[in-house]
C-alpha positions, 0 to 999 in steps of 0.5 A, spaced: 482 487 392 476 484 396 475 479 391 482 476 391 482 476 398 480 469 399 475 465 404 476 467 411 478 460 415 479 463 422 481 469 426 486 470 432 489 476 436 494 477 441 491 480 447 488 487 444 494 489 440 494 485 434 489 481 430 490 476 424 486 472 419 487 466 416 485 465 408 484 460 403 486 462 397 488 457 391 489 451 395 494 455 400 492 458 407 495 465 408 496 469 414 494 476 414 494 482 419 487 484 420 485 491 418 487 496 413 494 497 411 500 494 414 504 495 421 507 502 421 514 503 424 511 507 430 506 501 432 512 496 431 516 501 436 510 501 441 509 494 441 517 493 442 516 498 448 510 494 451 513 487 451 519 490 454 516 494 460 509 492 461 506 485 463 504 480 458 497 481 456 497 488 458 492 492 459 487 485 461 492 482 465 493 488 470 488 492 474 485 498 471 489 503 476 496 500 473 498 505 468 496 511 472 500 508 478 506 506 474 506 513 471 506 517 478 511 511 481 516 513 475 516 520 476 517 519 484 523 514 482 526 519 478 526 525 483 528 520 488 534 518 484 536 525 483 535 527 490 539 520 492 545 523 488 545 529 492 545 525 498 551 520 496 555 526 494 554 529 501 556 523 504 562 521 500 564 528 502 563 527 509 567 521 510 573 524 507 573 523 499 577 529 497 580 531 503 588 529 504 587 529 512 582 523 512 584 516 513 581 510 509 580 507 516 576 512 519 572 512 513 571 505 513 569 505 520 563 510 519 561 506 513 561 500 517 557 503 523 552 506 518 551 499 515 550 495 521 545 500 524 541 500 518 541 492 518 539 492 526 533 497 524 531 493 518 530 487 523 527 491 528 522 494 524 520 488 520 519 484 527 514 490 530 511 492 524 511 487 518 504 484 520 501 491 519 504 493 512 498 489 508 492 492 511 495 499 511 499 499 504 498 506 502 499 509 508 506 505 509 508 506 502 507 514 503 510 514 510 516 510 507 517 515 501 517 521 506 522 518 511 526 516 505 527 524 504 528 525 511 534 520 511 537 524 505 536 531 508 540 528 514 545 526 509 546 532 506 546 536 512 551 531 515 558 534 512 556 541 516 556 538 523 563 534 523 563 532 530 556 529 529 557 526 522 557 519 524 551 519 529 547 523 523 549 518 518 547 512 522 541 515 524 539 516 516 542 509 515 536 506 520 531 510 517 533 508 510 533 501 512 526 502 515 524 505 508 527 498 504 522 494 509 516 498 508 517 500 501 519 493 499 513 490 503 508 495 500 510 494 493 509 487 494 502 488 496 500 493 491 503 487 486 498 482 488 492 487 487 495 489 480 495 482 478 489 479 475 492 473 472 496 471 478 502 474 474 505 477 480 512 475 478 511 478 471 509 485 474 514 485 479 519 483 473 517 489 469 516 494 475 524 492 476 525 494 468 521 500 469 525 502 475 532 501 472 530 505 466 528 511 470 535 510 474 539 510 468 535 516 466 537 519 473 544 517 472 545 521 466 542 527 469 546 526 475 552 527 471 550 534 469 548 536 476 554 534 479 559 539 476 554 544 478 553 543 485 560 541 487 562 546 493 555 550 492 551 548 498 546 553 496 544 550 489 545 543 492 539 544 498 535 548 493 535 542 488 534 537 493 528 541 496 525 542 488 526 534 487 523 532 494 517 536 493 516 533 486 517 526 489 512 527 495 507 530 490 508 524 485 508 519 491 501 522 494 498 522 487 500 514 486 497 512 492 491 516 491 490 513 484 490 506 487 483 502 487 483 496 492 477 492 492 479 488 498 476 491 505 481 494 510 479 497 517 479 504 513 475 502 507 470 498 511 468 504 516 467 508 510 463 504 506 459 502 513 458 509 515 455 511 508 450 505 508 448 507 515 447 514 513 443 513 507 443 505 505 447 507 499 453 502 498 460 506 495 464 503 490 471 501 491 473 507 487 469 512 491 471 509 498 478 509 496 478 516 494 475 517 501 480 513 505 486 517 509 493 516 506 496 519 512 497 517 519 493 519 525 497 521 531 491 517 536 485 514 534 479 516 539 477 509 540 482 504 537 479 497 535 483 491 537 482 485 533 484 478 535 485 479 542 486 474 548 479 473 551 482 476 558 482 483 554 474 482 553 472 479 559 475 478 566 469 475 570 464 469 569 459 475 569 462 479 564 462 472 560 455 472 560 454 479 558 459 478 552 455 472 550 448 475 551 444 476 544 450 473 541 450 467 537 456 469 533 463 466 533 466 472 536 466 476 542 466 484 543 467 488 549 470 495 551 476 495 555 480 501 557 478 506 552 479 500 546 474 496 542 476 489 543 474 483 539 476 476 540 475 471 535 473 464 535 477 458 532 471 457 527 470 464 524 469 465 517 471 471 513 464 473 513 464 473 521 470 477 521 467 482 516 461 482 521 465 483 527 469 489 524 462 492 522 460 491 529 466 494 532 466 500 527 458 501 529 461 501 537 466 506 535 461 511 532 457 511 538 463 512 543 466 517 539 466 524 542 462 527 537 457 522 538 457 523 546 454 530 545 449 527 540 446 520 542 442 518 548 446 511 547 452 514 550 448 514 557 448 506 556 453 502 559 458 499 555 455 492 555 448 495 553 451 498 547 455 491 545 448 488 545 445 493 541 450 492 536 448 485 535 441 487 534 443 492 529 447 487 525 442 482 525 437 487 522 442 490 516 448 485 515 446 480 510 443 486 506 449 490 507 454 484 505 450 483 499 450 490 497 458 490 498 459 484 493 454 487 488 458 494 488 465 490 486 468 489 493 472 482 494 469 479 500 472 472 499 478 475 503 480 481 507 486 486 509 483 487 516 489 487 521 487 480 525 492 478 531 493 470 531 489 469 538 483 464 537 478 462 543 474 456 543 468 457 549 467 450 553 460 453 556 454 457 553 450 463 556 443 462 559 
């Protein structure tokens, strides 16, 4: 067979899925699949499935964590679809579907009030928290899904409290509107992370196709569930809690599987603290595994980035103290238990990373645990700020090189900077 195969002129491949070769034989160019045997029916079916539901060029066109994240995202979407069916049935029953005494007007008013409060909630949440969703995408993603489960649980319970039905469903509507904003925005942030060829639109479109397929499967299962749970509140609640447990578990696994190479406050703090302790730089995978995905009630020493100048200094003497031993385009200070960073107008991304590193070091020194161990707690705040400048002069350049070598993206960050920028007209003596 090989003697009759001809001379290979060229080879080509389609991504990593197909490989072909061109052969010259008897004055004719023949195109033939490279490899033993032809394409099996199973491979053909898999190929069609991949082209319909996965981004073009998969797996090279997406991040390494794409498949694991999408698997758990599919599981959570399926369980959420089933929980949503139970909540929808309860809402329809609550507004009077199947009740001869219920009026269309009353049901319409309840539905309009629910939708109206939800719209207001969406606007207010986007106004207050929209700028925070990029920097803490994992936390907000998990928060959105937990809140969605709470909203559906309220809708299931609402028919049992007819006097408060409208209040309950309106509150649930507000929660769901928050879920819509937080879930959609964080999904967009994760899409940017997953896109390796600037193919955000393709990834988003295929994610929509995957979600549609999952919802269709959920719809078919719901057709079986509805006759079983009708007028059976015990079974309804039991199934809801089962689906909710699966939903929350899958969401936790999904956000844990994401390995983001950009630095936010939590990841930078983890990497810097490890470096300060043993001079080792954590890789993105190692740091992401340690990154917290649940919200803390209150941080011991919060950090505010991009604040107004008056939040750092309030007198010419304090300005001189802030500028002392500082040749960087930012100012740090400690005010009312917070570490405040005022950024200069000409600061670069590396300056932002350095300012954040100093703030993290100061937070470590000001934390309650450090106050019992470190003699530096006896220093004043400005002395500690000056000490942080000296430490950064010693370690930052080497630290930044190590961070880049470990695979982190230092061309951009996800640090939560506000928009205030300062231009100083005077320099310290």
